[in-house]
MDAnalysis code that builds the backbone (N, CA, C; Angstrom):
import MDAnalysis as mda
import numpy as np

u = mda.Universe.empty(585, n_residues=195, atom_resindex=np.repeat(np.arange(195), 3), trajectory=True)
u.add_TopologyAttr("name", ["N", "CA", "C"] * 195)
u.add_TopologyAttr("resid", np.arange(1, 196))
u.add_TopologyAttr("resname", ["MET", "PRO", "GLU", "GLN", "HIS", "ASP", "THR", "VAL", "PRO", "GLU", "ILE", "GLN", "THR", "PHE", "GLY", "ARG", "ARG", "ALA", "ARG", "ALA", "ALA", "ARG", "ASP", "ARG", "ALA", "GLY", "LEU", "THR", "ARG", "ALA", "VAL", "ALA", "GLY", "GLY", "LEU", "VAL", "GLY", "ARG", "SER", "ALA", "GLU", "TRP", "VAL", "LYS", "ALA", "ILE", "GLU", "THR", "GLY", "ALA", "ILE", "GLY", "MET", "PRO", "ARG", "LEU", "PRO", "MET", "LEU", "ILE", "ARG", "MET", "ALA", "THR", "VAL", "TYR", "GLU", "CYS", "ASP", "ILE", "ALA", "ASP", "LEU", "THR", "GLY", "ASP", "GLU", "ARG", "ILE", "THR", "ALA", "ALA", "THR", "TYR", "THR", "LYS", "ALA", "VAL", "HIS", "ALA", "SER", "LEU", "PRO", "ALA", "VAL", "LYS", "ARG", "ALA", "LEU", "THR", "THR", "TYR", "GLN", "LEU", "THR", "ALA", "GLY", "GLU", "ASP", "GLU", "PRO", "GLU", "SER", "ALA", "GLU", "VAL", "LEU", "ALA", "ALA", "ARG", "VAL", "ARG", "GLN", "ALA", "TRP", "LYS", "LEU", "TRP", "HIS", "GLY", "ASP", "GLY", "ASP", "HIS", "ARG", "THR", "ARG", "VAL", "ALA", "ALA", "LEU", "LEU", "PRO", "ASP", "LEU", "LEU", "ALA", "ASP", "THR", "GLN", "ARG", "SER", "VAL", "ARG", "ALA", "TRP", "GLU", "GLY", "ALA", "GLU", "ARG", "ARG", "ARG", "VAL", "LEU", "ALA", "LEU", "GLN", "ALA", "GLN", "VAL", "TYR", "HIS", "LEU", "ALA", "GLN", "LEU", "TYR", "LEU", "ALA", "PHE", "GLN", "PRO", "GLU", "PRO", "GLU", "LEU", "ILE", "THR", "MET", "SER", "GLU", "THR", "GLY", "ARG"])
u.atoms.positions = np.array([
    [0.847, -1.167, 0.000],
    [0.000, 0.000, 0.000],
    [0.893, 1.230, 0.000],
    [0.594, 2.190, -0.904],
    [1.427, 3.382, -0.963],
    [1.292, 4.195, 0.310],
    [2.400, 4.803, 0.664],
    [2.425, 5.607, 1.877],
    [1.685, 6.914, 1.633],
    [0.815, 7.277, 2.574],
    [0.078, 8.537, 2.446],
    [0.796, 9.620, 3.230],
    [0.936, 10.739, 2.609],
    [1.554, 11.885, 3.271],
    [0.495, 12.956, 3.457],
    [0.413, 13.410, 4.671],
    [-0.491, 14.540, 4.911],
    [0.188, 15.800, 4.380],
    [-0.541, 16.501, 3.554],
    [0.025, 17.748, 3.059],
    [-0.338, 18.853, 4.041],
    [0.654, 19.586, 4.426],
    [0.444, 20.683, 5.355],
    [0.242, 21.945, 4.541],
    [-0.903, 22.586, 4.713],
    [-1.126, 23.807, 3.938],
    [-0.138, 24.894, 4.367],
    [0.264, 25.689, 3.396],
    [1.182, 26.786, 3.685],
    [0.489, 27.789, 4.600],
    [1.175, 28.177, 5.634],
    [0.594, 29.128, 6.580],
    [0.554, 30.494, 5.924],
    [-0.624, 31.060, 5.902],
    [-0.798, 32.379, 5.323],
    [-0.636, 33.417, 6.426],
    [0.404, 34.184, 6.346],
    [0.606, 35.246, 7.320],
    [-0.205, 36.462, 6.902],
    [-0.327, 37.401, 7.825],
    [-1.018, 38.643, 7.497],
    [-0.340, 39.313, 6.308],
    [0.995, 39.339, 6.326],
    [1.733, 39.985, 5.245],
    [1.451, 39.372, 3.887],
    [1.403, 38.044, 3.839],
    [1.116, 37.367, 2.556],
    [-0.305, 37.668, 2.088],
    [-1.235, 37.667, 3.028],
    [-2.626, 37.973, 2.651],
    [-2.739, 39.427, 2.165],
    [-2.017, 40.331, 2.840],
    [-2.049, 41.745, 2.433],
    [-1.471, 41.919, 1.033],
    [-0.381, 41.223, 0.770],
    [0.226, 41.331, -0.562],
    [-0.718, 40.778, -1.626],
    [-1.327, 39.627, -1.331],
    [-2.252, 39.029, -2.305],
    [-3.421, 39.977, -2.584],
    [-3.941, 40.609, -1.532],
    [-5.066, 41.542, -1.709],
    [-4.626, 42.747, -2.533],
    [-3.429, 43.254, -2.265],
    [-2.915, 44.405, -3.035],
    [-2.714, 44.026, -4.494],
    [-2.163, 42.828, -4.725],
    [-1.962, 42.362, -6.100],
    [-3.295, 42.223, -6.833],
    [-4.298, 41.646, -6.143],
    [-5.625, 41.503, -6.770],
    [-6.215, 42.867, -7.129],
    [-5.918, 43.871, -6.300],
    [-6.435, 45.219, -6.555],
    [-5.642, 45.928, -7.648],
    [-4.494, 45.341, -8.051],
    [-3.691, 45.924, -9.114],
    [-2.961, 47.190, -8.687],
    [-2.560, 47.258, -7.424],
    [-1.904, 48.455, -6.898],
    [-0.422, 48.199, -6.652],
    [0.390, 49.180, -6.956],
    [1.799, 49.101, -6.579],
    [1.901, 49.420, -5.091],
    [3.047, 49.136, -4.510],
    [3.235, 49.466, -3.090],
    [3.136, 50.974, -2.866],
    [3.689, 51.738, -3.779],
    [3.664, 53.201, -3.628],
    [2.234, 53.731, -3.666],
    [1.453, 53.236, -4.610],
    [0.062, 53.689, -4.721],
    [-0.740, 53.242, -3.506],
    [-0.595, 51.981, -3.132],
    [-1.322, 51.471, -1.963],
    [-0.950, 52.255, -0.711],
    [0.346, 52.505, -0.536],
    [0.797, 53.271, 0.622],
    [0.188, 54.659, 0.643],
    [0.201, 55.321, -0.507],
    [-0.387, 56.660, -0.587],
    [-1.859, 56.671, -0.248],
    [-2.588, 55.658, -0.722],
    [-4.029, 55.601, -0.484],
    [-4.387, 55.309, 0.972],
    [-3.517, 54.615, 1.673],
    [-3.790, 54.347, 3.097],
    [-3.070, 55.326, 4.016],
    [-2.350, 56.274, 3.423],
    [-1.682, 57.283, 4.228],
    [-0.343, 56.854, 4.796],
    [0.321, 55.933, 4.134],
    [1.639, 55.456, 4.561],
    [2.582, 55.439, 3.361],
    [3.803, 55.031, 3.585],
    [4.797, 54.989, 2.507],
    [4.834, 53.604, 1.850],
    [5.514, 53.547, 0.705],
    [5.718, 52.255, 0.038],
    [6.548, 51.337, 0.932],
    [7.478, 51.915, 1.677],
    [8.314, 51.126, 2.594],
    [7.473, 50.495, 3.692],
    [6.479, 51.225, 4.158],
    [5.578, 50.687, 5.192],
    [4.819, 49.484, 4.633],
    [4.305, 49.625, 3.419],
    [3.573, 48.522, 2.782],
    [4.489, 47.309, 2.650],
    [5.732, 47.539, 2.225],
    [6.687, 46.436, 2.093],
    [6.946, 45.784, 3.452],
    [7.099, 46.599, 4.492],
    [7.351, 46.062, 5.835],
    [6.165, 45.226, 6.323],
    [4.956, 45.656, 6.015],
    [3.762, 44.864, 6.364],
    [3.797, 43.534, 5.635],
    [4.073, 43.573, 4.330],
    [4.008, 42.375, 3.502],
    [5.128, 41.382, 3.800],
    [6.246, 41.875, 4.266],
    [7.369, 40.975, 4.573],
    [7.357, 40.520, 6.033],
    [6.446, 41.055, 6.820],
    [6.361, 40.654, 8.217],
    [7.248, 41.453, 9.151],
    [7.942, 42.468, 8.636],
    [8.773, 43.306, 9.497],
    [7.912, 44.111, 10.467],
    [6.694, 44.395, 10.044],
    [5.694, 45.051, 10.895],
    [4.523, 44.087, 10.998],
    [3.981, 43.970, 12.188],
    [2.831, 43.084, 12.379],
    [1.534, 43.695, 11.866],
    [0.456, 42.987, 12.130],
    [-0.852, 43.435, 11.697],
    [-1.184, 44.771, 12.361],
    [-1.649, 45.760, 11.566],
    [-1.980, 47.062, 12.148],
    [-3.298, 47.010, 12.931],
    [-3.601, 48.098, 13.570],
    [-4.845, 48.194, 14.347],
    [-6.050, 48.305, 13.427],
    [-7.224, 48.166, 14.030],
    [-8.470, 48.103, 13.275],
    [-8.692, 49.271, 12.327],
    [-8.479, 50.535, 12.722],
    [-8.728, 51.614, 11.746],
    [-7.911, 51.463, 10.466],
    [-6.660, 51.031, 10.593],
    [-5.831, 50.837, 9.404],
    [-6.289, 49.602, 8.625],
    [-6.724, 48.563, 9.332],
    [-7.253, 47.382, 8.628],
    [-8.456, 47.767, 7.772],
    [-9.322, 48.582, 8.334],
    [-10.506, 49.024, 7.581],
    [-10.074, 49.832, 6.371],
    [-9.106, 50.737, 6.554],
    [-8.616, 51.553, 5.449],
    [-8.004, 50.674, 4.366],
    [-7.194, 49.691, 4.770],
    [-6.568, 48.797, 3.793],
    [-7.625, 47.994, 3.037],
    [-8.607, 47.477, 3.758],
    [-9.664, 46.689, 3.107],
    [-10.437, 47.552, 2.114],
    [-10.659, 48.801, 2.457],
    [-11.361, 49.711, 1.548],
    [-10.532, 49.965, 0.299],
    [-9.255, 50.267, 0.474],
    [-8.368, 50.560, -0.655],
    [-8.170, 49.322, -1.523],
    [-8.002, 48.159, -0.904],
    [-7.772, 46.926, -1.655],
    [-9.072, 46.302, -2.173],
    [-10.185, 46.930, -1.832],
    [-11.507, 46.444, -2.255],
    [-11.711, 44.985, -1.874],
    [-11.411, 44.701, -0.611],
    [-11.606, 43.347, -0.091],
    [-12.244, 43.461, 1.284],
    [-12.478, 42.335, 1.906],
    [-13.028, 42.327, 3.236],
    [-11.896, 42.225, 4.239],
    [-12.146, 42.670, 5.447],
    [-11.131, 42.577, 6.492],
    [-10.704, 41.122, 6.687],
    [-11.645, 40.200, 6.560],
    [-11.334, 38.775, 6.724],
    [-10.312, 38.305, 5.693],
    [-10.303, 38.913, 4.497],
    [-9.304, 38.554, 3.491],
    [-7.898, 38.914, 3.963],
    [-7.805, 39.950, 4.782],
    [-6.503, 40.382, 5.300],
    [-6.108, 39.628, 6.560],
    [-7.077, 39.433, 7.464],
    [-6.756, 38.834, 8.765],
    [-6.796, 37.317, 8.751],
    [-7.571, 36.740, 7.812],
    [-7.733, 35.294, 7.788],
    [-8.793, 34.806, 8.752],
    [-9.419, 35.717, 9.459],
    [-10.459, 35.352, 10.423],
    [-11.817, 35.598, 9.788],
    [-12.489, 34.548, 9.421],
    [-13.770, 34.666, 8.728],
    [-14.851, 35.315, 9.583],
    [-14.634, 35.334, 10.901],
    [-15.637, 35.953, 11.763],
    [-15.601, 37.466, 11.674],
    [-14.494, 38.026, 11.179],
    [-14.345, 39.470, 11.092],
    [-14.668, 39.904, 9.678],
    [-15.625, 40.762, 9.556],
    [-15.957, 41.325, 8.254],
    [-16.041, 42.832, 8.400],
    [-15.944, 43.527, 7.299],
    [-16.033, 44.986, 7.343],
    [-17.388, 45.415, 7.893],
    [-18.427, 44.646, 7.612],
    [-19.757, 45.007, 8.093],
    [-19.827, 44.998, 9.611],
    [-18.925, 44.260, 10.255],
    [-18.890, 44.243, 11.709],
    [-18.535, 45.611, 12.259],
    [-17.700, 46.340, 11.530],
    [-17.175, 47.597, 12.043],
    [-17.633, 48.829, 11.289],
    [-18.209, 48.660, 10.142],
    [-18.645, 49.811, 9.377],
    [-20.138, 49.724, 9.134],
    [-20.703, 50.824, 8.782],
    [-22.121, 50.862, 8.474],
    [-22.285, 51.317, 7.039],
    [-23.445, 51.079, 6.506],
    [-23.716, 51.522, 5.149],
    [-23.701, 53.048, 5.112],
    [-23.505, 53.582, 3.937],
    [-23.501, 55.028, 3.771],
    [-24.834, 55.579, 4.249],
    [-24.766, 56.541, 5.150],
    [-25.980, 57.159, 5.676],
    [-26.571, 58.075, 4.613],
    [-27.877, 58.148, 4.535],
    [-28.564, 58.925, 3.501],
    [-28.169, 60.401, 3.517],
    [-27.841, 60.949, 4.656],
    [-27.503, 62.375, 4.751],
    [-26.020, 62.667, 4.545],
    [-25.216, 61.638, 4.310],
    [-23.779, 61.866, 4.161],
    [-23.444, 62.889, 3.072],
    [-24.070, 62.853, 1.890],
    [-23.713, 63.857, 0.871],
    [-23.939, 65.303, 1.335],
    [-25.023, 65.549, 2.046],
    [-25.304, 66.912, 2.528],
    [-24.292, 67.342, 3.580],
    [-23.938, 66.427, 4.483],
    [-22.949, 66.747, 5.508],
    [-21.583, 66.967, 4.851],
    [-21.261, 66.146, 3.868],
    [-19.985, 66.296, 3.160],
    [-19.915, 67.652, 2.461],
    [-21.011, 68.054, 1.796],
    [-21.031, 69.367, 1.128],
    [-20.799, 70.485, 2.145],
    [-21.438, 70.363, 3.304],
    [-21.291, 71.398, 4.329],
    [-19.861, 71.471, 4.850],
    [-19.199, 70.327, 4.965],
    [-17.818, 70.308, 5.449],
    [-16.826, 70.802, 4.405],
    [-17.141, 70.615, 3.139],
    [-16.185, 70.954, 2.087],
    [-16.491, 72.270, 1.389],
    [-17.556, 72.946, 1.791],
    [-17.904, 74.240, 1.216],
    [-17.587, 75.318, 2.233],
    [-16.896, 76.329, 1.776],
    [-16.556, 77.421, 2.680],
    [-16.830, 78.736, 1.970],
    [-17.745, 79.521, 2.520],
    [-18.093, 80.812, 1.944],
    [-17.022, 81.829, 2.306],
    [-16.438, 82.455, 1.312],
    [-15.390, 83.438, 1.569],
    [-15.956, 84.813, 1.905],
    [-17.185, 85.080, 1.489],
    [-17.799, 86.369, 1.799],
    [-18.803, 86.192, 2.927],
    [-19.072, 87.255, 3.621],
    [-19.975, 87.199, 4.772],
    [-21.413, 86.924, 4.365],
    [-21.805, 87.301, 3.172],
    [-23.169, 87.080, 2.736],
    [-24.085, 88.171, 3.254],
    [-25.323, 88.159, 2.805],
    [-26.275, 89.204, 3.178],
    [-27.061, 88.862, 4.431],
    [-27.118, 87.588, 4.798],
    [-27.878, 87.192, 5.980],
    [-27.197, 87.699, 7.244],
    [-28.006, 88.121, 8.184],
    [-27.496, 88.558, 9.481],
    [-26.921, 87.350, 10.215],
    [-25.678, 87.453, 10.700],
    [-25.103, 86.304, 11.425],
    [-25.828, 86.083, 12.745],
    [-25.920, 84.831, 13.137],
    [-26.578, 84.520, 14.406],
    [-25.647, 84.820, 15.567],
    [-26.245, 85.221, 16.660],
    [-25.465, 85.504, 17.862],
    [-25.026, 84.191, 18.506],
    [-24.057, 84.297, 19.395],
    [-23.600, 83.116, 20.127],
    [-24.737, 82.521, 20.935],
    [-25.615, 83.364, 21.463],
    [-26.739, 82.878, 22.273],
    [-27.682, 82.006, 21.443],
    [-28.013, 82.463, 20.252],
    [-28.920, 81.700, 19.375],
    [-28.238, 80.402, 18.930],
    [-26.966, 80.512, 18.532],
    [-26.244, 79.313, 18.107],
    [-26.105, 78.309, 19.255],
    [-25.889, 78.816, 20.471],
    [-25.741, 77.924, 21.631],
    [-27.009, 77.105, 21.846],
    [-28.169, 77.721, 21.671],
    [-29.433, 76.992, 21.835],
    [-29.556, 75.906, 20.765],
    [-29.165, 76.216, 19.544],
    [-29.231, 75.222, 18.465],
    [-28.255, 74.077, 18.703],
    [-27.050, 74.404, 19.182],
    [-26.047, 73.366, 19.452],
    [-26.513, 72.481, 20.607],
    [-27.096, 73.068, 21.652],
    [-27.641, 72.265, 22.764],
    [-28.712, 71.307, 22.258],
    [-29.583, 71.800, 21.382],
    [-30.641, 70.953, 20.814],
    [-30.038, 69.789, 20.026],
    [-28.991, 70.056, 19.256],
    [-28.338, 68.996, 18.473],
    [-27.737, 67.941, 19.397],
    [-27.102, 68.375, 20.490],
    [-26.535, 67.405, 21.433],
    [-27.626, 66.584, 22.107],
    [-28.759, 67.213, 22.422],
    [-29.882, 66.464, 23.016],
    [-30.362, 65.386, 22.049],
    [-30.453, 65.739, 20.782],
    [-30.872, 64.756, 19.781],
    [-29.851, 63.625, 19.674],
    [-28.575, 63.972, 19.742],
    [-27.536, 62.950, 19.647],
    [-27.632, 61.954, 20.791],
    [-27.911, 62.460, 21.978],
    [-27.974, 61.588, 23.156],
    [-29.367, 60.999, 23.387],
    [-30.313, 61.324, 22.525],
    [-31.677, 60.801, 22.679],
    [-31.830, 59.387, 22.160],
    [-33.009, 58.865, 22.333],
    [-33.319, 57.509, 21.868],
    [-33.588, 57.513, 20.373],
    [-33.499, 56.340, 19.793],
    [-33.852, 56.175, 18.386],
    [-32.707, 56.504, 17.444],
    [-33.057, 56.928, 16.267],
    [-32.088, 57.164, 15.197],
    [-31.444, 58.540, 15.345],
    [-30.553, 58.663, 16.318],
    [-29.918, 59.945, 16.596],
    [-29.065, 60.431, 15.426],
    [-28.482, 59.515, 14.682],
    [-27.621, 59.900, 13.555],
    [-28.420, 60.675, 12.500],
    [-29.596, 60.194, 12.179],
    [-30.420, 60.862, 11.171],
    [-30.899, 62.214, 11.670],
    [-31.294, 62.295, 12.926],
    [-31.784, 63.563, 13.471],
    [-30.686, 64.619, 13.496],
    [-29.486, 64.245, 13.895],
    [-28.382, 65.199, 13.952],
    [-27.933, 65.580, 12.545],
    [-27.923, 64.620, 11.634],
    [-27.491, 64.897, 10.264],
    [-28.401, 65.926, 9.597],
    [-29.651, 65.978, 9.999],
    [-30.569, 66.968, 9.435],
    [-30.193, 68.387, 9.864],
    [-29.538, 68.513, 11.024],
    [-29.166, 69.831, 11.541],
    [-27.742, 70.250, 11.164],
    [-26.854, 69.278, 10.973],
    [-25.437, 69.582, 10.784],
    [-25.125, 70.543, 9.638],
    [-25.659, 70.355, 8.436],
    [-25.267, 71.268, 7.350],
    [-25.536, 72.740, 7.680],
    [-26.715, 73.047, 8.206],
    [-27.026, 74.437, 8.545],
    [-26.192, 74.934, 9.715],
    [-25.979, 74.078, 10.707],
    [-25.154, 74.480, 11.849],
    [-23.724, 74.787, 11.420],
    [-23.166, 73.963, 10.548],
    [-21.817, 74.208, 10.050],
    [-21.747, 75.534, 9.303],
    [-22.697, 75.761, 8.413],
    [-22.705, 77.001, 7.624],
    [-22.925, 78.223, 8.519],
    [-23.839, 78.126, 9.460],
    [-24.162, 79.280, 10.302],
    [-23.041, 79.620, 11.276],
    [-22.357, 78.603, 11.806],
    [-21.227, 78.921, 12.694],
    [-20.078, 79.527, 11.888],
    [-19.857, 79.045, 10.670],
    [-18.822, 79.656, 9.817],
    [-19.132, 81.129, 9.565],
    [-20.381, 81.415, 9.216],
    [-20.787, 82.789, 8.918],
    [-20.623, 83.682, 10.151],
    [-21.017, 83.173, 11.300],
    [-20.920, 83.970, 12.527],
    [-19.474, 84.189, 12.950],
    [-18.629, 83.181, 12.766],
    [-17.211, 83.345, 13.098],
    [-16.601, 84.466, 12.265],
    [-16.976, 84.538, 10.984],
    [-16.433, 85.584, 10.108],
    [-16.987, 86.966, 10.463],
    [-18.206, 87.019, 10.951],
    [-18.868, 88.309, 11.155],
    [-18.568, 88.950, 12.512],
    [-18.467, 88.138, 13.554],
    [-18.317, 88.701, 14.896],
    [-16.855, 88.912, 15.251],
    [-16.647, 89.745, 16.246],
    [-15.303, 90.031, 16.748],
    [-15.304, 89.927, 18.263],
    [-14.116, 89.903, 18.834],
    [-13.961, 89.955, 20.284],
    [-14.557, 88.754, 21.006],
    [-15.217, 89.043, 22.134],
    [-15.760, 87.990, 22.999],
    [-16.855, 87.178, 22.296],
    [-17.680, 87.851, 21.494],
    [-18.749, 87.141, 20.772],
    [-18.150, 86.122, 19.803],
    [-17.093, 86.510, 19.112],
    [-16.427, 85.604, 18.175],
    [-15.833, 84.412, 18.920],
    [-15.224, 84.646, 20.076],
    [-14.655, 83.541, 20.852],
    [-15.739, 82.553, 21.279],
    [-16.901, 83.073, 21.667],
    [-18.013, 82.175, 22.049],
    [-18.480, 81.354, 20.839],
    [-18.566, 82.019, 19.685],
    [-18.999, 81.308, 18.471],
    [-17.961, 80.266, 18.074],
    [-16.671, 80.579, 18.217],
    [-15.627, 79.601, 17.900],
    [-15.746, 78.357, 18.791],
    [-16.059, 78.558, 20.067],
    [-16.243, 77.415, 20.974],
    [-17.443, 76.577, 20.533],
    [-18.507, 77.236, 20.093],
    [-19.684, 76.509, 19.603],
    [-19.374, 75.783, 18.304],
    [-18.590, 76.414, 17.447],
    [-18.201, 75.768, 16.187],
    [-17.409, 74.491, 16.467],
    [-16.553, 74.528, 17.484],
    [-15.792, 73.327, 17.849],
    [-16.741, 72.204, 18.261],
    [-17.813, 72.540, 18.968],
    [-18.795, 71.523, 19.359],
    [-19.515, 70.952, 18.136],
    [-19.807, 71.811, 17.167],
    [-20.479, 71.349, 15.948],
    [-19.557, 70.409, 15.169],
    [-18.273, 70.743, 15.090],
    [-17.328, 69.846, 14.417],
    [-17.209, 68.513, 15.167],
    [-17.288, 68.563, 16.481],
    [-17.238, 67.313, 17.259],
    [-18.464, 66.447, 16.948],
    [-19.627, 67.072, 16.864],
    [-20.833, 66.327, 16.469],
    [-20.649, 65.721, 15.072],
    [-20.044, 66.489, 14.176],
    [-19.793, 65.978, 12.824],
    [-18.871, 64.767, 12.877],
    [-17.850, 64.805, 13.734],
    [-16.952, 63.650, 13.884],
    [-17.723, 62.424, 14.344],
    [-18.594, 62.595, 15.322],
    [-19.369, 61.459, 15.820],
    [-20.257, 60.889, 14.721],
    [-20.886, 61.768, 13.966],
    [-21.737, 61.320, 12.863],
    [-20.921, 60.549, 11.825],
    [-19.714, 61.045, 11.534],
    [-18.890, 60.470, 10.471],
    [-18.110, 59.230, 10.898],
    [-18.078, 58.937, 12.187],
    [-17.205, 57.888, 12.711],
    [-17.345, 56.549, 11.991],
    [-18.542, 56.179, 11.559],
    [-18.728, 54.890, 10.901],
    [-19.131, 55.045, 9.441],
    [-18.819, 56.187, 8.868],
    [-19.085, 56.387, 7.454],
    [-17.825, 56.031, 6.666],
    [-17.984, 55.624, 5.418],
    [-16.834, 55.120, 4.648],
    [-15.956, 56.213, 4.036],
    [-15.918, 57.398, 4.636],
    [-15.072, 58.472, 4.118],
    [-14.222, 59.033, 5.252],
    [-13.144, 58.311, 5.622],
    [-12.346, 58.725, 6.780],
    [-11.704, 60.096, 6.635],
    [-11.501, 60.554, 5.394],
    [-10.885, 61.869, 5.217],
    [-11.785, 62.984, 5.748],
    [-13.088, 62.748, 5.796],
    [-13.999, 63.765, 6.342],
    [-13.818, 63.905, 7.850],
    [-13.474, 62.809, 8.517],
    [-13.231, 62.886, 9.968],
    [-12.027, 63.774, 10.226],
    [-10.974, 63.594, 9.432],
    [-9.786, 64.434, 9.587],
    [-10.149, 65.898, 9.353],
    [-10.979, 66.147, 8.348],
    [-11.390, 67.512, 8.052],
    [-12.170, 68.096, 9.234],
    [-13.033, 67.301, 9.866],
    [-13.811, 67.819, 10.980],
    [-12.951, 67.964, 12.239],
    [-11.836, 67.208, 12.327],
    [-10.924, 67.356, 13.463],
    [-10.189, 68.686, 13.401],
    [-9.786, 69.047, 12.196],
    [-8.994, 70.268, 12.048],
    [-9.873, 71.484, 11.895],
    [-11.171, 71.277, 11.640],
    [-12.038, 72.413, 11.396],
    [-11.592, 73.192, 10.175],
    [-10.996, 72.428, 9.240],
    [-10.430, 72.947, 8.013],
    [-9.206, 73.709, 8.338],
])
């Protein structure tokens, strides 16, 4: 009787899986590195095992850029991108427009006072911390709040401007919370810096 040999499957490391995913996506190391916010050398270090598996935010970014699932990178079928991300929210385009549009002129509308803006910001936070679909309720307010705080910051001076700037920071923080599970991580960076 012929001798049977058990074939041992080749162990797939994170680096090998990452390289295979990058190759399937047709990306060079330089392009892949640029798209995930790292260098080509970093990508090479990941693929050769010089650097271990990155943390979850980078895994999500890599899976998005490589157009694969997180499980394709980690080898753990229990982990999928859907576990950590949500579908694009219906209001994302409006919030994105508000974050990426900046009026250079003051406009004809009277800017809102810090007192009026503070009441609106308090209402938005109450909605965020309320029951139900807080993301949708806050997203309905964010575009106008972003535009109105920008307008007021440009129009007011002195102590009133400082109060409006503090309120604008709160509005950007709300925007960060809304964007946290949206598939456009660059918007989170934009809301962190307040442009």
